[in-house]
Each structure stands twice: as structure tokens, then as C-alpha cells.
A tleap script that builds the chain and sets N, CA, C and O, in Angstrom:
source leaprc.protein.ff14SB
mol = sequence {
  NMET LYS LYS ASP GLN GLN ASP TYR TYR ARG
  ASP LEU LEU THR GLU LYS ILE ASP GLN LEU
  LEU GLY GLU ALA GLY LYS THR VAL SER GLY
  MET THR GLY GLY ASN GLU ASN PHE PRO ASP
  LEU SER ASP ARG ALA SER ARG GLU SER ASP
  ARG ASN PHE GLU LEU ARG ILE ARG ASP ARG
  GLU ARG LYS LEU ILE LYS LYS MET ASN GLU
  ALA LEU MET ARG ILE ASP THR GLY THR PHE
  GLY ILE CYS GLU VAL CYS GLY GLU GLU ILE
  SER GLU LYS ARG LEU MET VAL ARG PRO VAL
  THR THR LEU CYS ILE ASN CYS LYS LYS THR
  GLN GLU GLU ILE GLU LYS GLN ARG GLY CGLU
}
set mol.1.N position { 6.094 -19.363 -11.457 }
set mol.1.CA position { 4.834 -18.086 -12.618 }
set mol.1.C position { 5.831 -17.567 -13.552 }
set mol.1.O position { 7.030 -17.389 -13.335 }
set mol.2.N position { 5.184 -17.354 -14.595 }
set mol.2.CA position { 5.077 -17.338 -15.983 }
set mol.2.C position { 5.659 -16.521 -15.899 }
set mol.2.O position { 5.476 -15.978 -14.809 }
set mol.3.N position { 7.105 -15.522 -17.133 }
set mol.3.CA position { 7.380 -14.958 -17.381 }
set mol.3.C position { 6.652 -13.642 -17.451 }
set mol.3.O position { 7.061 -12.695 -16.779 }
set mol.4.N position { 5.429 -13.513 -18.348 }
set mol.4.CA position { 4.465 -12.508 -19.099 }
set mol.4.C position { 3.679 -12.218 -17.869 }
set mol.4.O position { 3.182 -11.094 -17.947 }
set mol.5.N position { 3.301 -13.029 -16.413 }
set mol.5.CA position { 2.522 -12.685 -15.490 }
set mol.5.C position { 3.544 -11.692 -14.693 }
set mol.5.O position { 3.284 -10.526 -14.394 }
set mol.6.N position { 4.827 -12.425 -14.393 }
set mol.6.CA position { 5.525 -11.592 -13.116 }
set mol.6.C position { 5.715 -10.096 -14.014 }
set mol.6.O position { 5.833 -9.110 -13.287 }
set mol.7.N position { 5.759 -9.813 -15.637 }
set mol.7.CA position { 5.427 -8.474 -15.830 }
set mol.7.C position { 4.974 -7.436 -15.818 }
set mol.7.O position { 5.287 -6.248 -15.747 }
set mol.8.N position { 3.284 -8.749 -15.990 }
set mol.8.CA position { 2.168 -8.121 -15.874 }
set mol.8.C position { 1.821 -7.309 -14.010 }
set mol.8.O position { 1.413 -6.231 -13.579 }
set mol.9.N position { 2.326 -8.729 -13.393 }
set mol.9.CA position { 2.824 -7.223 -11.398 }
set mol.9.C position { 3.614 -5.981 -11.771 }
set mol.9.O position { 3.259 -4.809 -11.901 }
set mol.10.N position { 4.876 -6.626 -11.915 }
set mol.10.CA position { 5.856 -5.609 -12.381 }
set mol.10.C position { 4.765 -4.640 -12.215 }
set mol.10.O position { 4.120 -4.405 -11.192 }
set mol.11.N position { 4.621 -3.926 -13.801 }
set mol.11.CA position { 4.074 -2.821 -14.532 }
set mol.11.C position { 2.932 -2.393 -13.056 }
set mol.11.O position { 3.088 -1.711 -12.043 }
set mol.12.N position { 1.820 -3.188 -13.607 }
set mol.12.CA position { 0.505 -2.569 -12.483 }
set mol.12.C position { 1.158 -2.705 -10.789 }
set mol.12.O position { 0.184 -2.632 -10.041 }
set mol.13.N position { 2.042 -2.820 -10.231 }
set mol.13.CA position { 2.387 -2.224 -9.359 }
set mol.13.C position { 3.548 -0.631 -9.086 }
set mol.13.O position { 3.443 0.140 -8.133 }
set mol.14.N position { 4.487 -0.531 -10.133 }
set mol.14.CA position { 5.157 0.440 -10.391 }
set mol.14.C position { 4.501 1.489 -11.236 }
set mol.14.O position { 5.105 2.546 -11.417 }
set mol.15.N position { 3.374 1.305 -11.747 }
set mol.15.CA position { 2.319 2.411 -12.110 }
set mol.15.C position { 1.363 2.801 -11.505 }
set mol.15.O position { 0.475 3.588 -11.832 }
set mol.16.N position { 1.677 1.802 -9.881 }
set mol.16.CA position { 0.043 2.278 -8.839 }
set mol.16.C position { 1.446 3.418 -8.241 }
set mol.16.O position { 1.325 4.643 -8.222 }
set mol.17.N position { 3.146 2.415 -7.644 }
set mol.17.CA position { 4.043 3.417 -6.902 }
set mol.17.C position { 3.841 4.827 -7.341 }
set mol.17.O position { 3.724 5.815 -6.616 }
set mol.18.N position { 3.810 4.736 -9.283 }
set mol.18.CA position { 4.358 6.432 -9.543 }
set mol.18.C position { 3.058 7.199 -9.517 }
set mol.18.O position { 3.016 8.204 -10.227 }
set mol.19.N position { 2.284 6.968 -9.003 }
set mol.19.CA position { 0.986 6.980 -8.657 }
set mol.19.C position { 0.612 7.617 -7.833 }
set mol.19.O position { -0.191 8.534 -8.003 }
set mol.20.N position { 1.192 7.226 -6.540 }
set mol.20.CA position { 0.892 7.485 -4.919 }
set mol.20.C position { 1.818 8.315 -4.952 }
set mol.20.O position { 1.668 9.273 -4.194 }
set mol.21.N position { 3.198 8.280 -5.876 }
set mol.21.CA position { 4.266 9.444 -5.605 }
set mol.21.C position { 3.543 11.005 -6.032 }
set mol.21.O position { 3.481 11.913 -5.203 }
set mol.22.N position { 2.990 11.152 -7.528 }
set mol.22.CA position { 2.179 11.729 -7.803 }
set mol.22.C position { 1.317 12.340 -7.181 }
set mol.22.O position { 1.205 13.556 -7.332 }
set mol.23.N position { 0.438 11.579 -6.266 }
set mol.23.CA position { -0.262 12.298 -5.579 }
set mol.23.C position { 0.680 12.693 -4.034 }
set mol.23.O position { 0.306 13.748 -3.523 }
set mol.24.N position { 1.406 12.226 -3.557 }
set mol.24.CA position { 2.100 12.530 -2.460 }
set mol.24.C position { 2.795 14.276 -2.831 }
set mol.24.O position { 2.729 15.138 -1.955 }
set mol.25.N position { 3.371 14.554 -4.095 }
set mol.25.CA position { 4.048 15.797 -3.997 }
set mol.25.C position { 3.458 15.983 -4.503 }
set mol.25.O position { 4.084 16.014 -5.563 }
set mol.26.N position { 1.519 16.420 -4.970 }
set mol.26.CA position { 0.848 17.133 -4.806 }
set mol.26.C position { 0.498 17.886 -3.634 }
set mol.26.O position { -0.150 18.929 -3.547 }
set mol.27.N position { 1.065 17.141 -2.701 }
set mol.27.CA position { 0.618 17.536 -1.014 }
set mol.27.C position { 1.702 18.097 -0.315 }
set mol.27.O position { 1.651 18.828 0.675 }
set mol.28.N position { 3.073 17.524 -1.159 }
set mol.28.CA position { 3.630 18.548 -0.584 }
set mol.28.C position { 3.335 19.865 -0.889 }
set mol.28.O position { 3.170 20.776 -0.078 }
set mol.29.N position { 3.256 19.944 -2.510 }
set mol.29.CA position { 3.712 21.153 -3.073 }
set mol.29.C position { 2.463 22.169 -2.401 }
set mol.29.O position { 2.733 23.301 -2.000 }
set mol.30.N position { 1.297 21.691 -2.351 }
set mol.30.CA position { -0.231 22.195 -2.045 }
set mol.30.C position { 0.072 22.032 -0.164 }
set mol.30.O position { -0.925 22.028 0.558 }
set mol.31.N position { 1.231 21.929 0.365 }
set mol.31.CA position { 0.381 22.864 1.845 }
set mol.31.C position { 2.220 23.673 1.995 }
set mol.31.O position { 2.646 24.307 2.960 }
set mol.32.N position { 2.904 23.369 0.792 }
set mol.32.CA position { 3.824 24.544 1.001 }
set mol.32.C position { 3.834 25.859 0.098 }
set mol.32.O position { 4.526 26.871 0.216 }
set mol.33.N position { 2.697 25.484 -0.990 }
set mol.33.CA position { 3.147 26.265 -2.206 }
set mol.33.C position { 2.338 27.659 -1.487 }
set mol.33.O position { 2.937 28.733 -1.547 }
set mol.34.N position { 0.622 27.592 -0.640 }
set mol.34.CA position { 0.020 28.388 -0.226 }
set mol.34.C position { 0.262 29.391 1.369 }
set mol.34.O position { 0.175 28.611 2.317 }
set mol.35.N position { 0.480 30.577 1.756 }
set mol.35.CA position { 0.334 31.036 3.129 }
set mol.35.C position { -1.223 31.843 2.659 }
set mol.35.O position { -1.695 32.717 1.933 }
set mol.36.N position { -1.724 30.318 4.162 }
set mol.36.CA position { -3.174 30.639 4.195 }
set mol.36.C position { -3.650 31.722 5.078 }
set mol.36.O position { -2.604 32.295 5.386 }
set mol.37.N position { -4.107 32.010 5.353 }
set mol.37.CA position { -4.401 32.878 6.655 }
set mol.37.C position { -5.290 32.802 6.772 }
set mol.37.O position { -5.691 33.238 5.693 }
set mol.38.N position { -6.370 32.481 7.469 }
set mol.38.CA position { -7.411 32.216 8.371 }
set mol.38.C position { -7.675 32.592 9.653 }
set mol.38.O position { -7.407 32.144 10.768 }
set mol.39.N position { -8.642 34.116 8.941 }
set mol.39.CA position { -8.984 34.789 10.420 }
set mol.39.C position { -9.597 34.302 11.362 }
set mol.39.O position { -9.432 34.528 12.561 }
set mol.40.N position { -10.803 33.169 10.535 }
set mol.40.CA position { -11.759 32.699 12.275 }
set mol.40.C position { -10.740 32.021 12.379 }
set mol.40.O position { -9.804 32.031 11.580 }
set mol.41.N position { -10.869 31.019 13.904 }
set mol.41.CA position { -10.135 30.056 14.117 }
set mol.41.C position { -11.195 28.750 12.968 }
set mol.41.O position { -10.619 27.904 12.285 }
set mol.42.N position { -12.411 28.861 13.003 }
set mol.42.CA position { -12.819 27.950 13.139 }
set mol.42.C position { -12.815 26.963 11.367 }
set mol.42.O position { -13.334 25.934 10.933 }
set mol.43.N position { -11.953 27.991 10.868 }
set mol.43.CA position { -11.590 27.809 9.713 }
set mol.43.C position { -10.695 27.520 9.637 }
set mol.43.O position { -10.287 26.524 9.039 }
set mol.44.N position { -10.054 28.355 10.261 }
set mol.44.CA position { -7.980 27.296 10.413 }
set mol.44.C position { -8.433 26.020 11.040 }
set mol.44.O position { -8.122 24.973 10.473 }
set mol.45.N position { -9.384 25.962 12.542 }
set mol.45.CA position { -9.196 25.069 12.653 }
set mol.45.C position { -9.529 23.500 11.595 }
set mol.45.O position { -8.936 22.425 11.493 }
set mol.46.N position { -10.384 23.899 11.152 }
set mol.46.CA position { -11.134 23.167 9.695 }
set mol.46.C position { -10.634 23.187 9.014 }
set mol.46.O position { -11.375 23.177 8.031 }
set mol.47.N position { -9.042 23.233 8.555 }
set mol.47.CA position { -7.933 23.390 7.273 }
set mol.47.C position { -7.505 22.575 7.923 }
set mol.47.O position { -8.332 21.707 7.640 }
set mol.48.N position { -6.553 21.893 8.917 }
set mol.48.CA position { -6.035 22.153 9.813 }
set mol.48.C position { -5.850 20.212 10.436 }
set mol.48.O position { -4.864 19.484 10.549 }
set mol.49.N position { -7.122 20.029 10.665 }
set mol.49.CA position { -8.529 18.672 10.122 }
set mol.49.C position { -8.181 18.808 9.405 }
set mol.49.O position { -6.972 18.579 9.398 }
set mol.50.N position { -8.723 19.244 8.234 }
set mol.50.CA position { -8.363 18.303 6.425 }
set mol.50.C position { -6.654 17.704 5.903 }
set mol.50.O position { -6.432 16.691 5.239 }
set mol.51.N position { -5.640 18.676 6.439 }
set mol.51.CA position { -4.132 18.730 6.484 }
set mol.51.C position { -4.491 16.971 7.273 }
set mol.51.O position { -5.008 16.016 6.693 }
set mol.52.N position { -3.935 17.039 8.936 }
set mol.52.CA position { -3.597 15.890 9.151 }
set mol.52.C position { -4.674 14.054 9.261 }
set mol.52.O position { -4.653 13.098 10.036 }
set mol.53.N position { -5.410 14.391 8.087 }
set mol.53.CA position { -6.828 13.340 7.654 }
set mol.53.C position { -5.284 13.489 6.380 }
set mol.53.O position { -4.535 12.693 6.946 }
set mol.54.N position { -4.833 13.765 5.689 }
set mol.54.CA position { -4.898 13.573 4.707 }
set mol.54.C position { -3.552 13.353 4.585 }
set mol.54.O position { -3.278 12.405 3.849 }
set mol.55.N position { -2.144 14.235 5.333 }
set mol.55.CA position { -1.296 13.227 6.227 }
set mol.55.C position { -1.606 11.816 6.368 }
set mol.55.O position { -0.895 10.852 6.083 }
set mol.56.N position { -2.290 11.833 6.649 }
set mol.56.CA position { -2.219 9.863 7.984 }
set mol.56.C position { -2.782 9.597 6.699 }
set mol.56.O position { -2.495 8.428 6.440 }
set mol.57.N position { -3.734 10.323 5.347 }
set mol.57.CA position { -4.037 9.162 4.513 }
set mol.57.C position { -2.037 8.522 3.624 }
set mol.57.O position { -1.691 7.388 3.295 }
set mol.58.N position { -1.335 9.703 3.553 }
set mol.58.CA position { -0.482 9.664 2.640 }
set mol.58.C position { 0.496 8.903 3.347 }
set mol.58.O position { 1.319 8.295 2.661 }
set mol.59.N position { 0.582 8.798 4.965 }
set mol.59.CA position { 1.214 7.531 5.624 }
set mol.59.C position { 0.868 6.451 5.644 }
set mol.59.O position { 1.696 5.647 6.073 }
set mol.60.N position { -0.150 6.047 5.313 }
set mol.60.CA position { -0.960 4.794 4.927 }
set mol.60.C position { -0.094 4.490 3.331 }
set mol.60.O position { 0.443 3.399 3.143 }
set mol.61.N position { -0.062 5.440 2.416 }
set mol.61.CA position { 0.141 5.496 1.525 }
set mol.61.C position { 2.184 4.802 1.248 }
set mol.61.O position { 2.875 3.897 0.781 }
set mol.62.N position { 2.197 5.660 1.725 }
set mol.62.CA position { 4.196 4.871 2.482 }
set mol.62.C position { 3.941 3.813 2.718 }
set mol.62.O position { 3.809 2.986 1.816 }
set mol.63.N position { 3.818 3.562 3.778 }
set mol.63.CA position { 4.025 2.199 4.159 }
set mol.63.C position { 3.397 1.009 3.086 }
set mol.63.O position { 3.784 -0.144 3.279 }
set mol.64.N position { 2.073 1.362 1.537 }
set mol.64.CA position { 2.045 0.721 0.413 }
set mol.64.C position { 2.648 0.473 -0.835 }
set mol.64.O position { 2.619 -0.374 -1.728 }
set mol.65.N position { 3.266 1.650 -0.528 }
set mol.65.CA position { 4.896 1.806 -1.893 }
set mol.65.C position { 5.440 0.643 -0.897 }
set mol.65.O position { 5.033 -0.480 -1.197 }
set mol.66.N position { 6.342 0.726 0.306 }
set mol.66.CA position { 7.547 0.136 0.991 }
set mol.66.C position { 6.886 -1.557 0.608 }
set mol.66.O position { 7.576 -2.403 0.037 }
set mol.67.N position { 5.442 -1.797 1.055 }
set mol.67.CA position { 4.800 -3.145 0.569 }
set mol.67.C position { 4.810 -3.289 -0.934 }
set mol.67.O position { 4.392 -4.381 -1.319 }
set mol.68.N position { 5.204 -2.415 -1.905 }
set mol.68.CA position { 5.038 -2.741 -3.231 }
set mol.68.C position { 6.589 -2.894 -3.272 }
set mol.68.O position { 6.807 -4.104 -3.316 }
set mol.69.N position { 7.567 -2.316 -3.277 }
set mol.69.CA position { 8.472 -2.484 -3.686 }
set mol.69.C position { 9.151 -3.505 -2.961 }
set mol.69.O position { 10.205 -3.894 -3.463 }
set mol.70.N position { 8.666 -4.191 -1.550 }
set mol.70.CA position { 8.973 -5.411 -1.856 }
set mol.70.C position { 8.577 -6.505 -2.611 }
set mol.70.O position { 9.261 -7.417 -3.074 }
set mol.71.N position { 7.494 -6.315 -2.671 }
set mol.71.CA position { 7.216 -7.644 -4.155 }
set mol.71.C position { 8.071 -6.832 -5.363 }
set mol.71.O position { 8.694 -7.493 -6.195 }
set mol.72.N position { 8.067 -6.108 -5.385 }
set mol.72.CA position { 8.774 -6.499 -6.985 }
set mol.72.C position { 9.859 -6.611 -6.669 }
set mol.72.O position { 10.384 -6.685 -7.780 }
set mol.73.N position { 11.027 -6.721 -5.636 }
set mol.73.CA position { 11.708 -7.569 -5.082 }
set mol.73.C position { 11.615 -8.939 -5.122 }
set mol.73.O position { 12.515 -9.753 -5.325 }
set mol.74.N position { 9.923 -9.206 -4.814 }
set mol.74.CA position { 10.207 -10.829 -4.308 }
set mol.74.C position { 9.994 -11.055 -5.694 }
set mol.74.O position { 10.448 -12.169 -5.956 }
set mol.75.N position { 9.310 -10.284 -7.128 }
set mol.75.CA position { 9.122 -11.135 -8.240 }
set mol.75.C position { 10.817 -11.224 -9.032 }
set mol.75.O position { 11.116 -12.082 -9.863 }
set mol.76.N position { 11.858 -10.015 -8.479 }
set mol.76.CA position { 13.050 -9.929 -8.956 }
set mol.76.C position { 13.988 -11.577 -8.605 }
set mol.76.O position { 14.771 -12.147 -9.366 }
set mol.77.N position { 13.520 -12.033 -7.112 }
set mol.77.CA position { 14.055 -12.881 -6.705 }
set mol.77.C position { 13.270 -14.753 -6.683 }
set mol.77.O position { 13.577 -15.762 -6.049 }
set mol.78.N position { 12.053 -14.420 -7.844 }
set mol.78.CA position { 11.255 -15.314 -8.140 }
set mol.78.C position { 10.862 -15.679 -7.302 }
set mol.78.O position { 10.629 -16.888 -7.307 }
set mol.79.N position { 10.527 -14.867 -6.017 }
set mol.79.CA position { 9.826 -15.469 -4.751 }
set mol.79.C position { 8.124 -14.864 -4.750 }
set mol.79.O position { 7.302 -15.143 -3.877 }
set mol.80.N position { 7.889 -14.054 -5.859 }
set mol.80.CA position { 6.728 -13.763 -5.910 }
set mol.80.C position { 5.513 -14.296 -6.365 }
set mol.80.O position { 5.104 -14.748 -7.434 }
set mol.81.N position { 4.990 -14.086 -5.081 }
set mol.81.CA position { 3.011 -15.352 -6.025 }
set mol.81.C position { 3.339 -16.983 -4.626 }
set mol.81.O position { 2.562 -17.934 -4.551 }
set mol.82.N position { 4.403 -16.861 -3.899 }
set mol.82.CA position { 4.748 -18.340 -2.855 }
set mol.82.C position { 4.529 -18.036 -1.344 }
set mol.82.O position { 5.112 -17.165 -0.698 }
set mol.83.N position { 3.854 -18.660 -1.024 }
set mol.83.CA position { 3.717 -18.705 0.983 }
set mol.83.C position { 4.225 -18.721 1.051 }
set mol.83.O position { 4.960 -19.571 0.546 }
set mol.84.N position { 4.820 -17.164 2.279 }
set mol.84.CA position { 5.907 -17.969 2.743 }
set mol.84.C position { 5.766 -17.946 3.978 }
set mol.84.O position { 6.458 -17.359 4.809 }
set mol.85.N position { 4.030 -19.182 4.260 }
set mol.85.CA position { 3.892 -19.802 5.899 }
set mol.85.C position { 4.346 -20.957 5.053 }
set mol.85.O position { 5.506 -21.354 4.943 }
set mol.86.N position { 3.554 -21.315 4.620 }
set mol.86.CA position { 3.511 -22.517 3.807 }
set mol.86.C position { 4.292 -23.485 2.367 }
set mol.86.O position { 4.292 -24.690 2.119 }
set mol.87.N position { 5.036 -22.029 1.483 }
set mol.87.CA position { 5.592 -22.088 0.147 }
set mol.87.C position { 4.100 -22.607 -0.992 }
set mol.87.O position { 4.596 -23.018 -2.040 }
set mol.88.N position { 3.194 -22.654 -1.028 }
set mol.88.CA position { 2.510 -22.837 -2.019 }
set mol.88.C position { 1.937 -22.003 -2.711 }
set mol.88.O position { 1.236 -21.279 -2.003 }
set mol.89.N position { 1.881 -21.664 -4.134 }
set mol.89.CA position { 1.621 -20.798 -5.306 }
set mol.89.C position { 0.131 -20.264 -4.660 }
set mol.89.O position { -0.874 -20.848 -4.255 }
set mol.90.N position { 0.656 -18.432 -4.819 }
set mol.90.CA position { -0.634 -17.972 -3.812 }
set mol.90.C position { -2.413 -17.841 -5.168 }
set mol.90.O position { -2.900 -16.755 -4.852 }
set mol.91.N position { -2.798 -18.103 -5.652 }
set mol.91.CA position { -3.870 -17.942 -6.325 }
set mol.91.C position { -4.189 -16.536 -6.896 }
set mol.91.O position { -4.453 -15.392 -6.527 }
set mol.92.N position { -3.987 -17.399 -8.175 }
set mol.92.CA position { -4.424 -15.271 -9.565 }
set mol.92.C position { -5.547 -14.483 -8.916 }
set mol.92.O position { -5.529 -13.348 -8.440 }
set mol.93.N position { -6.272 -15.136 -8.989 }
set mol.93.CA position { -7.406 -14.551 -8.090 }
set mol.93.C position { -6.901 -13.202 -6.819 }
set mol.93.O position { -7.047 -11.981 -6.871 }
set mol.94.N position { -6.367 -13.966 -5.905 }
set mol.94.CA position { -5.589 -13.853 -4.706 }
set mol.94.C position { -4.894 -12.494 -5.251 }
set mol.94.O position { -5.449 -11.398 -5.333 }
set mol.95.N position { -3.764 -12.756 -5.550 }
set mol.95.CA position { -2.907 -11.140 -6.285 }
set mol.95.C position { -3.411 -10.900 -6.874 }
set mol.95.O position { -2.683 -9.939 -7.125 }
set mol.96.N position { -4.704 -10.716 -8.021 }
set mol.96.CA position { -5.211 -9.600 -8.827 }
set mol.96.C position { -5.655 -8.301 -7.523 }
set mol.96.O position { -5.293 -7.126 -7.452 }
set mol.97.N position { -6.595 -9.137 -6.581 }
set mol.97.CA position { -7.142 -8.202 -5.333 }
set mol.97.C position { -6.077 -7.465 -4.698 }
set mol.97.O position { -6.166 -6.270 -4.416 }
set mol.98.N position { -4.881 -8.321 -4.435 }
set mol.98.CA position { -3.675 -8.239 -3.465 }
set mol.98.C position { -2.540 -8.364 -3.834 }
set mol.98.O position { -2.087 -9.494 -3.652 }
set mol.99.N position { -1.629 -7.377 -4.461 }
set mol.99.CA position { -0.821 -8.108 -4.833 }
set mol.99.C position { 0.569 -8.076 -3.950 }
set mol.99.O position { 1.477 -8.907 -4.000 }
set mol.100.N position { 0.535 -7.536 -3.574 }
set mol.100.CA position { 1.767 -7.305 -2.510 }
set mol.100.C position { 1.496 -8.399 -1.351 }
set mol.100.O position { 2.365 -8.392 -0.480 }
set mol.101.N position { 0.089 -9.669 -1.116 }
set mol.101.CA position { 0.291 -10.436 -0.169 }
set mol.101.C position { 1.457 -11.114 0.074 }
set mol.101.O position { 2.157 -11.011 -0.934 }
set mol.102.N position { 1.838 -11.562 0.663 }
set mol.102.CA position { 2.531 -12.137 1.112 }
set mol.102.C position { 2.293 -13.998 1.320 }
set mol.102.O position { 3.135 -14.881 1.163 }
set mol.103.N position { 0.825 -14.124 1.721 }
set mol.103.CA position { 0.666 -15.094 2.704 }
set mol.103.C position { -0.329 -15.652 1.366 }
set mol.103.O position { -0.272 -14.970 0.343 }
set mol.104.N position { -1.304 -16.977 1.369 }
set mol.104.CA position { -1.823 -17.647 0.298 }
set mol.104.C position { -3.403 -17.658 1.316 }
set mol.104.O position { -3.355 -17.513 2.537 }
set mol.105.N position { -4.510 -17.822 0.681 }
set mol.105.CA position { -5.458 -17.386 1.791 }
set mol.105.C position { -5.715 -18.407 2.954 }
set mol.105.O position { -6.285 -17.902 3.921 }
set mol.106.N position { -5.496 -19.369 3.031 }
set mol.106.CA position { -5.497 -20.256 4.145 }
set mol.106.C position { -4.900 -19.777 4.977 }
set mol.106.O position { -5.291 -19.409 6.085 }
set mol.107.N position { -3.749 -19.728 4.461 }
set mol.107.CA position { -2.805 -19.431 6.202 }
set mol.107.C position { -2.958 -17.385 6.451 }
set mol.107.O position { -2.812 -16.677 7.447 }
set mol.108.N position { -3.165 -17.200 5.595 }
set mol.108.CA position { -3.915 -15.816 5.771 }
set mol.108.C position { -5.370 -16.175 7.381 }
set mol.108.O position { -5.489 -16.092 8.604 }
set mol.109.N position { -5.949 -16.482 6.413 }
set mol.109.CA position { -6.610 -16.968 7.296 }
set mol.109.C position { -6.402 -17.701 8.631 }
set mol.109.O position { -6.642 -16.982 9.601 }
set mol.110.N position { -6.081 -18.737 8.870 }
set mol.110.CA position { -5.170 -19.080 10.586 }
set mol.110.C position { -4.720 -18.015 11.250 }
set mol.110.O position { -4.982 -17.799 12.434 }
set mol.111.N position { -3.731 -16.996 10.229 }
set mol.111.CA position { -3.080 -15.756 11.520 }
set mol.111.C position { -4.206 -15.215 11.262 }
set mol.111.O position { -4.789 -16.081 11.914 }
set mol.112.N position { -5.560 -14.171 10.680 }
set mol.112.CA position { -6.488 -13.538 12.044 }
set mol.112.C position { -7.221 -14.485 12.955 }
set mol.112.O position { -7.670 -14.106 14.036 }
set mol.113.N position { -7.335 -15.662 12.535 }
set mol.113.CA position { -7.708 -17.142 13.557 }
set mol.113.C position { -7.583 -16.487 14.669 }
set mol.113.O position { -8.469 -16.202 15.474 }
set mol.114.N position { -5.747 -16.099 14.730 }
set mol.114.CA position { -5.013 -16.388 15.922 }
set mol.114.C position { -5.179 -15.854 16.158 }
set mol.114.O position { -5.909 -15.908 17.148 }
set mol.115.N position { -4.698 -14.248 15.534 }
set mol.115.CA position { -5.143 -12.942 16.170 }
set mol.115.C position { -6.443 -12.774 16.785 }
set mol.115.O position { -6.694 -12.454 17.947 }
set mol.116.N position { -7.381 -13.089 15.654 }
set mol.116.CA position { -8.364 -12.691 17.222 }
set mol.116.C position { -8.586 -13.229 17.935 }
set mol.116.O position { -8.942 -12.618 18.943 }
set mol.117.N position { -8.562 -14.850 18.013 }
set mol.117.CA position { -7.676 -15.386 19.505 }
set mol.117.C position { -7.697 -14.306 21.080 }
set mol.117.O position { -8.363 -13.942 22.048 }
set mol.118.N position { -6.279 -14.196 20.300 }
set mol.118.CA position { -5.238 -12.806 20.771 }
set mol.118.C position { -6.038 -11.908 21.437 }
set mol.118.O position { -5.723 -11.835 22.625 }
set mol.119.N position { -6.813 -11.305 21.171 }
set mol.119.CA position { -7.330 -10.471 20.754 }
set mol.119.C position { -6.970 -9.344 20.420 }
set mol.119.O position { -7.268 -8.389 21.137 }
set mol.120.N position { -6.098 -9.136 19.021 }
set mol.120.CA position { -5.618 -8.009 18.075 }
set mol.120.C position { -5.896 -7.249 17.383 }
set mol.120.O position { -5.031 -6.554 16.850 }
savepdb mol mol.pdb
quit
């Protein structure tokens, strides 16, 4: 992969990580900032449900940040954009859609077919 492509993906991943961390910070400050006291039990339950949903989203984002950091490490080591199964280059089109991917489209399809057969 060319240096300008690596720089593009490094900037893209870094920007997205910063964005997700900013959202996480807003969530934390929103949960610790106010002393909400809902006298109505249904209002309290609704708020608790909303918070749980938001925390699940943040957990998924935390996992995505981990994958993005791993992708940044692959850029640094020169293995970014190379399929970890077959060793072929991952298409630019696939990397644009999912820059954290470690599999080319053919290996990913094979993996999904095996998972489907196993019932996963």
C-alpha cells in the first residue's frame, strides 16, 4: 500500500476514534451530571431503559475503537490491507467501507459460509 493511502486511512481511523471518544465523554458526563429524580415509576423505568441502551451502544463503540487501534498498528507495521488468511491485498473498495477489516472479501465469504454451516 502506498504511503498516501496509509496516511489517508490513518487520518480516517484517528478522526473516527476521536469522534467516538467524544461521544463516550458526553455519555459519561450526562450520566454523572444531573440528579434526576422522577417521581413517576414509568418515567424512571423509561430513563433507565434509555441509559441501558446508550451504554450498550457505547460498549459496541468501545469494541470498534479497539479494532481501529489494531488497524492503526497494522498500518505502522505495514500489514494493513493484507488479508490475514490468504495474504492477498484487500480491495480498496472493501477498505473504504470497512477499514478495520482483516479479511479479503473471498476469505470473509468463506468464513461466513463455515459459520452458517455450524449454526453460529
